[in-house]
Steps between C-alpha positions, in 0.01 A plus 500: 500500500138396563523602868646835396210571264244411769672735744497783245129447431413501873704813567342673201153413627579629846631822347178547305292447813707747700638247747797658677338845497222630721278633224189556712376687805199586715274740311244555778524444873563338727205570725416333832160344567299313763743534790417305817699413810662208320509571125487750217450487125732674256392583144682637196517485122806417289548620145545145367404152613711387792540259787515732801511458875539688829777463757438618856739593779469650849548874527828454685743683274667188365543475122272262313811311399596427863279191503281291275166680522166321463346524155129542431345426161160545345361155434187378326387144569850395595686671218711814526350780297670666204355812344504878523255566786633363827333445837702338779385441856765491774392319817637366827572849636462652849256779593629856518838416349669677210639280223712580199418351165654496157364376168704282270422338169619367173351558159321210335674501163329192360255261666369331188654168605285340776813332638749784490467877536779740404558788742704816500742589777364522855478863612387711795201700375424691820807535726317559829170600652351463846170375641374522856242240595180598680488473877166482682673577831657829384396813687450711189380491143608755243418531132437753223209511257443650156201469269353624171837546331344425157827428317667826607857381558636838609228544762552145621876546534458837675272351763676170563863580414571674833418174681808321367682497833198505732444194724139426402335159515340521155375726223122495451373562146134582553367470147504667159878502471427459128202623300453187290640150470531492121842330522623305802857610425390863512320441828812334639730779389273780626425331831853399596743683270481857635566383859745218429763625745249494786311176441809281462525526880140575602198270454217621277142457625240547227133595515339490157334815370209514258724612211719193531200291400490667158684387189568181305774380737313574824447124538876461539532746787497229771825370348679815620390471862502220754254511791417255781165414340594519132233770471510880517343478847698357791623558855851532640669637810807697597572579863187614683306567179283255307393604152203397292555596137179526298422527129206718400511401133363753253322816612195493271224238454599187308255601225690821420589525132865575585552139608402347165290230663801355685432618856378256764604689810168456682567127529864565583418740783238262646758221511748739658241597762455135599878467529521819708247376755729209579836674450443752779451206741846363423718539814764664281258789458262472794769490768708791367506815718455722193283424197524689171287453188641589157275556200565714194135609488408656836198363686311830499123484450367840399252628243792581270659153530525289186360148477776279638606752762148498646472119470832446675408740780161340560629141495863505616474771767277304743748208491796730559315682778430175680862390454622814677691661212686811617567673167442473125750623240377573147560701184289518181351847550810693382454738790562478871193393696472432871188339641466486876384186674119489504456753220373247243418198712871421527630411844850603392657808337569490125799677344487521120836619369507728196684421177798728560606407852669226699351375826743383771357274772638408841338295774677523834407506869124481450490767230470523125696795362452615141698765314421599142763653270464671166732452201747758630539307826302752704279362773145619424283306748533292815264276696526325835264226617505342844437125508320365803 
């Protein structure tokens, strides 16, 4: 009788905690970050606390259930993480190969006992996605770029949605995807939610805009993105193209009243400049046939340029000139601007995309080809640059 009562109590507890039923799901994501030739990072958020993991399989058409697939967990100081915001790095991969992944998890129903957690039923949260690792030896590099979306989900979806089945290497978000970072959940939803069908299979490369530095949760923004340096400035390479991603910070002087005494971007940019001087010497960048700089605020020094734009142009441009940069891609101005090489002391052309267009980039056979499309999918501009 005693054993029967214990069994009833346990079963009742499991029923209360939802064990035996799924009861939870992914509410944002997944999105792919920091892809190299041997690894990638996958991030997502679940609606309730869970123990989640990633399984990976070759892209060979076999079902996941055909073999025991390797599992990858998020760990902190030797302990597997449980929570709602998940970040798992998958490593040990080969360059230029496509891998399938799926996300599994089980709800943490009760972890109040240090020696025994109660979980819900194990479930597949994301049935399948794909990731292609970077390959420095590839002949081409292809990506698409949007910028200055400012929380407009319909515009975002119109520009990026058509890319769902396109074989691009990554999606570049070149700043001001949101207007403010008042809530990190809102930033997450507006940055990844409208293009969820695309970014589950395509890596996201992020360049911070000045607006993303505004708001009470702006300090948490690095949690949403993983970069090789842990900063919003870094280098990476795909195929013949090496990229240096830069962060211009805010656009006005630190003393501007709009920043409430919180801005310290002068110091930040000076530290970034010191990093840049060394980063462009890295063989990963220096030895690439094609070199592209990415910065939300364009390095254009004119009488009409605001404070940080002029500072960036006067300090970063000489370093990029010496490093042999072939092109800069920017946004920020909310209008299309093209600056020829040599027009403002720049040894490279600058293309600043407007806030209602998508820029498609291809590097192939010694050329950079750029096509720009409006929200209706109409090609509105094209550029071609020969690389010596």
